[in-house]
C-alpha positions in Angstrom: 0.0 0.0 0.0 1.3 3.4 -1.0 2.1 5.7 1.9 2.3 9.5 1.5 3.9 11.2 4.5 4.0 15.0 4.6 6.2 17.0 7.0 7.6 20.5 7.4 4.6 22.5 8.3 4.3 24.8 11.3 3.5 28.3 12.5 5.1 31.1 10.6 4.7 34.8 10.4 3.5 36.5 7.3 6.3 37.0 4.9 8.1 33.9 6.2 9.1 30.7 4.5 8.6 27.0 5.0 9.8 23.9 3.1 7.4 21.0 3.0 8.5 17.5 2.3 6.6 14.4 1.1 8.0 10.9 1.3 6.1 8.6 -1.1 6.4 4.8 -1.0 5.5 4.6 -4.6 6.9 2.0 -6.8 8.6 3.5 -9.9 8.2 7.0 -8.4 9.9 8.7 -11.2 7.2 7.9 -13.8 4.5 9.7 -11.9 3.6 13.3 -11.7 3.5 14.6 -8.1 1.4 17.4 -6.7 0.9 19.4 -3.6 -2.6 20.2 -2.5 -4.1 22.1 0.4 -7.4 22.3 2.3 -8.4 25.2 4.5 -11.2 24.8 7.0 -14.6 25.0 5.3 -13.0 24.9 1.8 -12.5 22.2 -0.8 -9.1 20.7 -1.3 -7.2 22.5 -4.1 -4.2 22.0 -6.2 -1.2 24.2 -5.3 1.7 23.0 -7.4 2.3 20.0 -9.6 5.3 18.5 -11.4 5.2 16.0 -14.2 7.6 13.1 -14.5 9.5 15.1 -17.0 9.8 18.1 -14.7 7.1 20.4 -16.1 5.6 22.4 -13.3 2.2 24.1 -12.9 1.1 26.4 -10.1 -2.1 27.8 -8.8 -2.3 31.5 -9.4 -2.1 32.1 -5.7 1.2 30.2 -5.6 2.9 31.6 -8.6 6.1 33.5 -7.9 6.1 32.4 -4.2 6.1 28.6 -4.2 8.5 26.1 -5.9 7.9 22.5 -6.3 10.8 20.1 -6.7 11.4 16.4 -6.5 14.2 13.9 -5.8 13.5 10.7 -7.6 16.4 8.9 -5.9 14.8 9.5 -2.6 11.1 9.2 -3.6 10.5 12.7 -2.3 8.7 15.8 -3.4 9.2 19.2 -1.9 7.4 22.5 -1.7 9.4 25.6 -0.9 6.9 28.3 0.2 8.1 31.9 0.4 6.5 35.2 1.3 3.7 33.3 3.1 0.4 34.9 3.6 -2.4 34.2 6.1 -4.5 32.9 3.3 -1.9 30.1 2.8 -2.9 28.6 6.1 -4.2 25.1 5.4 -3.4 21.5 5.7 -1.0 20.6 2.9 -1.0 17.2 1.2 0.9 15.5 -1.5 -0.3 12.9 -4.0 0.7 11.4 -7.3 -1.0 10.7 -10.6 -0.2 9.7 -14.2 1.1 12.4 -16.4 -1.8 12.1 -18.8 -4.6 11.9 -16.1 -4.7 14.4 -13.2 -6.8 12.1 -11.0 -4.8 11.4 -7.9 -3.9 7.7 -7.4 -3.0 7.6 -3.7 -5.0 7.7 -0.5 -4.6 11.1 1.2 -2.1 11.1 4.0 -2.3 13.0 7.3 -1.0 16.2 5.7 1.0 18.8 7.4 -0.5 21.9 9.0 0.7 25.3 7.8 -0.4 28.3 9.8 0.6 31.8 8.8 -0.2 34.3 11.5 1.4 37.1 13.4 
């Protein structure tokens, strides 16, 4: 069973930075696209940043210019560097994986990691 374990969240002041990590026990990790998603209280889960197996990235408009997704295929990990954080970035952040040609996520959602941006 695939496990997705997110870490790196925490409490940060507006303007601060965090780096999230996701360890994925996915066989043949490198052939999958990876994504970061978030869900704030009372809101639907939304895609924040994705990276295809070939390294092409896509960001939500709210994340463009501030967040950077990266991956280390040798370690089966995906990262999200978040800079200039805003209170509206507060949410539980999750990672997941999918086939390049079909954005429907394939893994069960993990516990996520809480990000709180507050002064």
